[in-house]
Structures are given as structure tokens and as C-alpha cells.
C-alpha positions as CSV (number, residue, x, y, z in Angstrom):
1,X,-97.7,1.6,135.5
2,X,-97.2,5.1,137.1
3,X,-94.2,3.7,138.9
4,X,-92.7,2.6,135.6
5,X,-93.3,6.0,134.0
6,X,-91.7,7.7,137.0
7,X,-88.7,5.4,136.8
8,X,-88.4,6.3,133.0
9,X,-88.2,10.0,133.8
10,X,-85.0,9.7,135.8
11,X,-81.7,10.6,134.0
12,X,-80.0,7.6,135.7
13,X,-82.5,5.1,134.1
14,X,-82.3,6.7,130.6
15,X,-78.5,6.9,130.6
16,X,-78.2,3.3,131.9
17,X,-80.5,2.0,129.1
18,X,-78.5,4.0,126.6
19,X,-75.1,2.8,127.8
20,X,-76.4,-0.9,127.8
21,X,-77.7,-0.5,124.2
22,X,-74.3,1.0,123.1
23,X,-72.4,-1.7,124.7
24,X,-74.6,-4.4,123.2
25,X,-74.5,-2.9,119.7
26,X,-70.7,-2.6,119.8
27,X,-70.3,-6.1,121.2
28,X,-72.4,-7.5,118.3
29,X,-70.4,-5.6,115.6
30,X,-67.1,-6.7,117.1
31,X,-68.3,-10.3,117.4
32,X,-69.4,-10.3,113.7
33,X,-66.0,-8.8,112.8
34,X,-64.1,-11.5,114.7
35,X,-66.3,-14.4,113.4
36,X,-65.3,-16.4,110.4
37,X,-67.7,-15.3,107.6
38,X,-67.1,-16.4,104.0
39,X,-69.7,-15.1,101.6
40,X,-68.1,-16.9,98.7
41,X,-68.8,-20.5,98.0
42,X,-66.0,-23.0,97.2
43,X,-65.7,-23.0,93.5
44,X,-66.3,-26.5,92.1
45,X,-65.4,-28.2,88.8
46,X,-66.1,-31.5,87.2
47,X,-64.1,-34.5,88.2
48,X,-62.5,-36.7,85.6
49,X,-63.5,-40.3,85.7
50,X,-60.9,-43.0,86.5
51,X,-61.2,-44.8,83.0
52,X,-60.6,-41.4,81.3
53,X,-57.6,-40.8,83.5
54,X,-55.9,-44.0,82.5
55,X,-56.3,-43.3,78.8
56,X,-55.3,-39.7,78.9
57,X,-51.9,-38.0,79.5
58,X,-51.6,-37.1,83.1
59,X,-50.0,-33.8,83.8
60,X,-49.2,-32.6,87.4
61,X,-49.8,-28.8,87.8
62,X,-48.2,-26.7,90.4
63,X,-48.6,-23.1,91.4
64,X,-46.1,-21.2,93.6
65,X,-47.3,-17.7,94.5
66,X,-44.5,-15.2,95.1
67,X,-46.7,-12.1,95.8
68,X,-49.6,-10.0,94.8
69,X,-48.4,-6.7,93.5
70,X,-52.0,-5.6,93.4
71,X,-54.4,-7.0,95.9
72,X,-57.8,-5.4,96.5
73,X,-61.0,-7.2,97.4
74,X,-63.1,-4.0,97.4
75,X,-62.3,-3.2,93.7
76,X,-61.9,-6.9,92.8
77,X,-58.5,-6.2,91.3
78,X,-55.6,-8.7,91.6
79,X,-52.2,-9.0,90.1
80,X,-50.4,-12.3,90.9
81,X,-46.6,-12.9,90.5
82,X,-46.1,-16.7,90.5
83,X,-44.4,-19.8,89.1
84,X,-46.6,-22.2,87.2
85,X,-45.2,-25.7,86.7
86,X,-46.2,-28.8,84.6
87,X,-44.8,-32.2,85.1
88,X,-45.4,-35.1,82.7
89,X,-43.6,-38.2,81.3
90,X,-40.9,-37.6,78.7
91,X,-42.4,-37.6,75.1
92,X,-46.0,-37.4,76.2
93,X,-46.7,-33.7,75.7
94,X,-45.3,-30.8,73.7
95,X,-44.3,-27.4,74.9
96,X,-46.7,-25.9,72.3
97,X,-49.7,-27.6,74.0
98,X,-48.6,-26.9,77.6
99,X,-47.8,-23.3,77.1
100,X,-51.4,-22.5,76.0
101,X,-52.6,-22.3,79.7
102,X,-54.4,-19.2,80.9
103,X,-56.4,-18.0,83.9
104,X,-60.1,-17.4,84.1
105,X,-61.4,-13.9,84.5
106,X,-58.1,-12.4,83.6
107,X,-56.9,-9.7,81.3
108,X,-57.2,-10.9,77.7
109,X,-53.8,-9.5,76.7
110,X,-51.5,-12.4,75.7
111,X,-54.0,-15.2,76.6
112,X,-54.8,-13.6,80.0
113,X,-51.2,-13.4,81.1
114,X,-49.5,-9.9,81.5
115,X,-46.0,-11.5,81.5
116,X,-44.8,-15.0,80.8
117,X,-41.1,-16.1,80.8
118,X,-39.6,-18.6,78.5
119,X,-40.1,-22.2,79.7
120,X,-37.6,-23.4,82.3
121,X,-37.1,-27.1,81.5
122,X,-35.8,-29.6,83.8
123,X,-35.5,-33.4,83.7
124,X,-36.8,-35.2,87.0
125,X,-36.2,-38.9,86.4
126,X,-38.4,-40.0,83.7
127,X,-40.4,-36.9,83.8
128,X,-40.1,-33.4,82.3
129,X,-40.7,-30.3,84.6
130,X,-41.7,-27.2,82.7
131,X,-41.9,-23.9,84.7
132,X,-43.0,-20.5,83.7
133,X,-42.7,-17.2,85.6
134,X,-45.9,-15.3,85.1
135,X,-47.7,-12.2,86.2
136,X,-51.5,-12.4,85.8
137,X,-54.2,-9.7,86.3
138,X,-57.5,-11.3,87.2
139,X,-60.8,-10.9,88.9
140,X,-62.6,-13.4,91.2
141,X,-66.3,-14.0,91.8
142,X,-66.6,-12.1,95.1
143,X,-69.6,-11.7,97.3
144,X,-69.6,-8.3,99.3
145,X,-72.7,-8.7,101.4
146,X,-70.7,-8.7,104.7
147,X,-68.7,-5.5,103.9
148,X,-67.0,-4.0,105.9
149,X,-66.6,-7.1,108.1
150,X,-66.1,-10.7,107.0
151,X,-63.5,-12.7,105.1
152,X,-63.0,-13.6,101.5
153,X,-62.3,-16.7,99.5
154,X,-60.1,-16.2,96.4
155,X,-60.4,-18.7,93.5
156,X,-57.5,-18.8,91.1
157,X,-58.5,-20.9,88.1
158,X,-55.9,-22.2,85.6
159,X,-57.2,-23.8,82.5
160,X,-56.1,-24.8,79.0
161,X,-58.9,-24.4,76.4
162,X,-57.0,-25.8,73.5
163,X,-57.2,-29.5,74.7
164,X,-59.9,-31.8,76.1
165,X,-59.8,-33.8,79.3
166,X,-59.8,-36.9,77.1
167,X,-56.4,-35.9,75.8
168,X,-54.8,-34.3,78.9
169,X,-55.8,-34.6,82.6
170,X,-54.5,-32.0,85.0
171,X,-53.7,-33.3,88.5
172,X,-52.8,-31.2,91.5
173,X,-52.5,-31.6,95.2
174,X,-52.0,-29.3,98.3
175,X,-48.3,-30.0,98.1
176,X,-48.3,-28.5,94.6
177,X,-49.8,-25.2,95.8
178,X,-47.2,-23.2,97.6
179,X,-47.6,-19.6,99.1
180,X,-44.3,-17.7,99.6
181,X,-43.3,-17.0,103.1
182,X,-42.7,-13.3,102.0
183,X,-46.3,-13.1,100.7
184,X,-47.7,-9.6,101.7
185,X,-51.3,-8.8,101.3
186,X,-51.7,-5.9,103.6
187,X,-54.6,-6.4,106.0
188,X,-55.4,-9.9,104.9
189,X,-53.9,-13.1,106.3
190,X,-54.1,-16.4,104.3
191,X,-55.5,-19.1,106.6
192,X,-56.4,-22.1,104.4
193,X,-55.7,-23.3,100.9
194,X,-57.5,-25.8,98.8
195,X,-56.9,-27.4,95.4
196,X,-59.4,-29.1,92.9
197,X,-58.4,-30.6,89.6
198,X,-60.7,-31.7,86.9
199,X,-62.4,-30.0,83.9
200,X,-64.6,-27.2,82.9
201,X,-67.5,-27.3,80.4
202,X,-69.0,-24.7,78.1
203,X,-72.4,-25.3,76.5
204,X,-72.7,-24.7,72.8
205,X,-76.3,-25.9,72.6
206,X,-78.8,-25.8,75.5
207,X,-80.5,-29.0,74.3
208,X,-77.6,-31.1,73.0
209,X,-75.1,-31.8,75.8
210,X,-72.9,-33.7,73.3
211,X,-71.8,-30.4,71.8
212,X,-70.4,-29.2,75.1
213,X,-66.8,-28.0,75.0
214,X,-64.6,-29.5,77.7
215,X,-61.2,-28.5,78.8
216,X,-58.8,-29.4,81.8
217,X,-58.6,-27.0,84.7
218,X,-57.3,-26.6,88.2
219,X,-58.8,-24.4,90.9
220,X,-56.5,-23.0,93.5
221,X,-58.4,-21.5,96.5
222,X,-57.1,-19.4,99.3
223,X,-59.1,-18.4,102.3
224,X,-58.2,-14.9,103.5
225,X,-59.1,-13.6,107.0
226,X,-59.6,-9.9,107.5
227,X,-57.3,-8.8,110.3
228,X,-58.0,-5.1,110.2
229,X,-60.7,-3.2,112.1
230,X,-60.1,0.0,110.2
231,X,-63.1,0.0,107.8
232,X,-65.3,-1.1,110.7
233,X,-64.5,1.9,112.9
234,X,-64.1,4.3,110.0
235,X,-67.6,3.6,108.7
236,X,-69.6,2.7,111.9
237,X,-68.1,5.0,114.5
238,X,-69.1,8.4,112.8
239,X,-72.7,7.1,112.0
240,X,-73.3,5.9,115.6
241,X,-72.0,9.2,117.1
242,X,-74.3,11.2,114.9
243,X,-77.2,9.0,115.7
244,X,-76.4,9.3,119.4
245,X,-76.7,13.0,119.2
246,X,-80.2,12.5,117.7
247,X,-81.1,10.1,120.4
248,X,-79.8,12.4,123.2
249,X,-82.2,15.0,122.0
250,X,-85.1,13.0,123.5
251,X,-83.6,13.5,127.0
252,X,-83.7,17.3,126.8
253,X,-86.5,19.2,128.4
254,X,-89.7,19.3,126.4
255,X,-89.7,23.2,126.4
256,X,-86.2,23.4,125.0
257,X,-86.1,24.1,121.3
258,X,-82.6,22.5,121.2
259,X,-84.4,19.2,121.0
260,X,-85.4,19.9,117.4
261,X,-82.3,21.8,116.5
262,X,-80.0,18.8,117.4
263,X,-81.9,16.4,115.1
264,X,-82.3,19.0,112.4
265,X,-78.6,19.5,112.3
266,X,-77.6,15.9,112.8
267,X,-79.8,14.2,110.2
268,X,-78.4,16.1,107.1
269,X,-74.8,15.2,108.3
270,X,-75.8,11.6,108.5
271,X,-77.4,11.7,105.1
272,X,-74.2,13.4,103.6
273,X,-72.1,10.7,105.2
274,X,-73.4,8.4,102.4
275,X,-70.7,9.9,100.2
276,X,-67.9,8.7,102.5
277,X,-69.5,5.2,102.6
278,X,-69.7,5.1,98.8
279,X,-66.0,6.2,98.5
280,X,-64.9,3.1,100.6
281,X,-67.5,0.6,99.8
282,X,-67.2,-1.8,96.8
283,X,-69.5,-1.3,93.9
284,X,-72.2,-4.1,94.2
285,X,-75.7,-4.5,93.3
286,X,-77.0,-5.6,96.7
287,X,-77.2,-4.2,100.3
288,X,-74.2,-4.8,102.4
289,X,-73.9,-4.8,106.1
290,X,-72.8,-1.2,106.2
291,X,-75.7,-0.2,103.9
292,X,-78.2,-2.0,106.2
293,X,-76.9,-0.2,109.3
294,X,-76.8,3.2,107.5
295,X,-80.4,3.0,106.3
296,X,-81.5,1.8,109.7
297,X,-79.9,4.7,111.5
298,X,-81.3,7.2,108.9
299,X,-84.7,5.8,109.3
300,X,-84.6,5.9,113.2
301,X,-83.2,9.5,113.0
302,X,-86.0,10.5,110.7
303,X,-88.6,9.1,113.2
304,X,-86.9,11.1,115.9
305,X,-87.1,14.3,113.8
306,X,-90.8,13.8,113.1
307,X,-91.5,13.0,116.8
308,X,-89.5,16.2,117.9
309,X,-91.6,18.3,115.5
310,X,-94.7,16.7,116.9
311,X,-93.6,17.5,120.5
312,X,-92.7,21.1,119.7
313,X,-96.0,21.8,118.0
314,X,-98.0,20.2,120.9
315,X,-96.0,22.0,123.6
316,X,-96.9,25.3,121.9
317,X,-100.5,24.5,121.9
318,X,-100.4,23.3,125.5
319,X,-98.9,26.6,126.7
320,X,-102.1,28.4,125.7
321,X,-104.2,26.2,128.0
322,X,-104.9,26.6,131.7
323,X,-102.2,25.8,134.2
324,X,-104.0,22.7,135.5
325,X,-104.5,21.3,131.9
326,X,-100.9,22.2,131.1
327,X,-99.6,20.1,134.0
328,X,-101.7,17.1,133.0
329,X,-101.0,17.3,129.3
330,X,-97.3,18.0,129.7
331,X,-97.0,14.9,132.1
332,X,-98.6,12.7,129.3
333,X,-96.3,14.2,126.7
334,X,-93.3,13.5,128.9
335,X,-94.3,9.9,129.4
336,X,-94.9,9.6,125.6
337,X,-91.4,11.0,125.0
338,X,-89.8,8.6,127.5
339,X,-91.7,5.7,125.9
340,X,-90.6,6.7,122.4
341,X,-87.0,6.9,123.6
342,X,-87.2,3.3,124.8
343,X,-88.9,2.1,121.6
344,X,-86.2,3.6,119.4
345,X,-83.5,1.9,121.5
346,X,-85.5,-1.3,121.3
347,X,-85.8,-1.1,117.5
348,X,-82.1,-0.4,117.2
349,X,-81.2,-3.5,119.3
350,X,-83.6,-5.8,117.6
351,X,-82.7,-4.8,114.0
352,X,-78.9,-4.9,114.8
353,X,-79.5,-8.4,116.2
354,X,-81.5,-9.5,113.2
355,X,-78.8,-8.2,110.9
356,X,-76.1,-10.2,112.8
357,X,-77.9,-13.5,112.4
358,X,-79.7,-13.0,109.1
């Protein structure tokens, strides 16, 4: 036991432990950032049964996305520039019915569409192809619990609430969902796309399902990978530097008042850093990854501040004692200080690990 405490006193041991902890924490954060983490579930809709499909008019729906003039996952703001196409047999559908399509969670102006061109009509064999150039402002049900790391899944839901799936069935495949080669979405890279066609249902009465309103819909889903480390370093690096200053105060000599001064100066800066986090972070009602790390570092820094105050008060009392008692009590206080240093690092490593796998 005495050998262990003697080892803890050495600067080589303390710095080695500190460096190992820093390397581990940085490694865990980078590993999380490089991992594929989608907080959003794949949006699902009801499937149309085969007997209904045979009786209803089948319309093939396509979406070609040219670009996103506005693309912001943090603010949940998207403006999509795209072509929407409908293909159906000649004489089975009217332009008036087809043109009533809209997008879920979109701006209510003009049925949710900011701009819609006149229909471009083309005959393809026995089918009619009707295409619209549209610009749509919409939101998506996003989950931000992994911010500032992790990826996102964007669901674009096209629907027509003026008809029922018994009248018209929307069909769509991956070949009907096209992303332009010139698609530019800043620090996000589309990695996968999915398509689901079917119908949505809205309840008019909780106890009577026969009163439900049903309408055809298609869900176009894109998985976006975060290819930027900017938010990770912008938010985490300053926090850990400030916390490191607090932690290094435990290595300074017990008699040096700089121990308390370092923590007393660093902790308010760490608390004020919350304004920088709030300026970048999305507005959500739950704790994100960066919130968890921030609260953890503030809590550990507060423990260090209280411990430093405890040390300063006790050292002043010890100075009034005899020389022999001073040596004995200062040795105990130094062992307690070194043990507290290890405990803080251990807490940091354990709680960061817990956050990575929770």
C-alpha cells in the first residue's frame, strides 16, 4: 500500500495516467464519430393489399431531387428542388386529381409546395407521364440525441389526401427515386436510399376504425452520413482543455494557492461555454451527447473545486501544528490528493465509456 502511494506521488506516474486517459477519451469520441449511428427509425406506412391493387388505378410515382437550396439538420429546415412524376394508363386519371399531391410536414402555402410548374405531359406507349418541377419547404421527424456526432435519416413523404387507396394506388421503386449527381449538401453525404409505397391513415374516432381517413402515399428515405468533424472539435476541444486545467491543479504542491486559483478561474469559463454550445446545438427537449459530456465535465470540475477548498483549509490548520504532526498530516493529505486525482480520472473514463455504449 505504501509503495502504491509512493508511486502515485511521482510526476511520471501522474502524467502517464493523464495522457492515457486523454488518448482513451479522444479515441472513444472519434470512434463514435466514425461509427454509423442513425437515431431516426425508418418511417413505415401501411401496405395496400393485392386485391385492392387489382381494382384500383395504379400510378407509378417518381422523385428526382436536383438539389437542396436549404439543408440544415440542426434547425430541421429543408428546401428541396425536384421533379415529381406520375405515370398511369391513358384515360384512367385526370390532371386535376394527380395535381393535388403534397408533402408531409411542409409549408402550408399552396398545398405545401412553394413552387409548382405547369404539368409537363408526355405519352410513353399506352401510358401518360405527368411531371412537375417543384420546390418544397418541409421538416422531418429528426432525433438529435447523438449531436454533434452521428448520422441522419431524411424521410420525404409525398401524399394525396383528396383520394383513397381504393381509388388510386401509388407505386414506386428505387429506380423511380433519383438523386442528382450535382447534389450538394455541404458536410453530409447520401449513402443509401429507400422507397416505400402504400397509404397513410388518420383517425377521426378513437373507437370506430371504420371512420378512418385513408390516402395514398410514398416515403422516399435518404441516409446521410456526417463527413465533418468540425462540430466535434469546436464543442469538445475547448471543454476538455478547460477541464484539463482543473485536473492539472491537483498535481501542484499542496502549499501553493495556485491550486485553488486555477479551478476558480476555469470553472466559470466552463460554465459560460454553455452559451457557445447552445448557439450551435439544435433546440431539443432531451439531453444530447454534447450535453452529457458538458454536464459531466462541469460536475467533475465542481468536485475538484470543493476538494481544493478542502485542501487549502486543512493545510492552513496543519501549519499551526508541531513539525512532526505537520509531516504526518501533510503526507496523508498528499496521499488523499493523489487518490482523488485517480478517482476523478477513473470517473471520467467510466462515464465517457458508459455514454459511448448507452
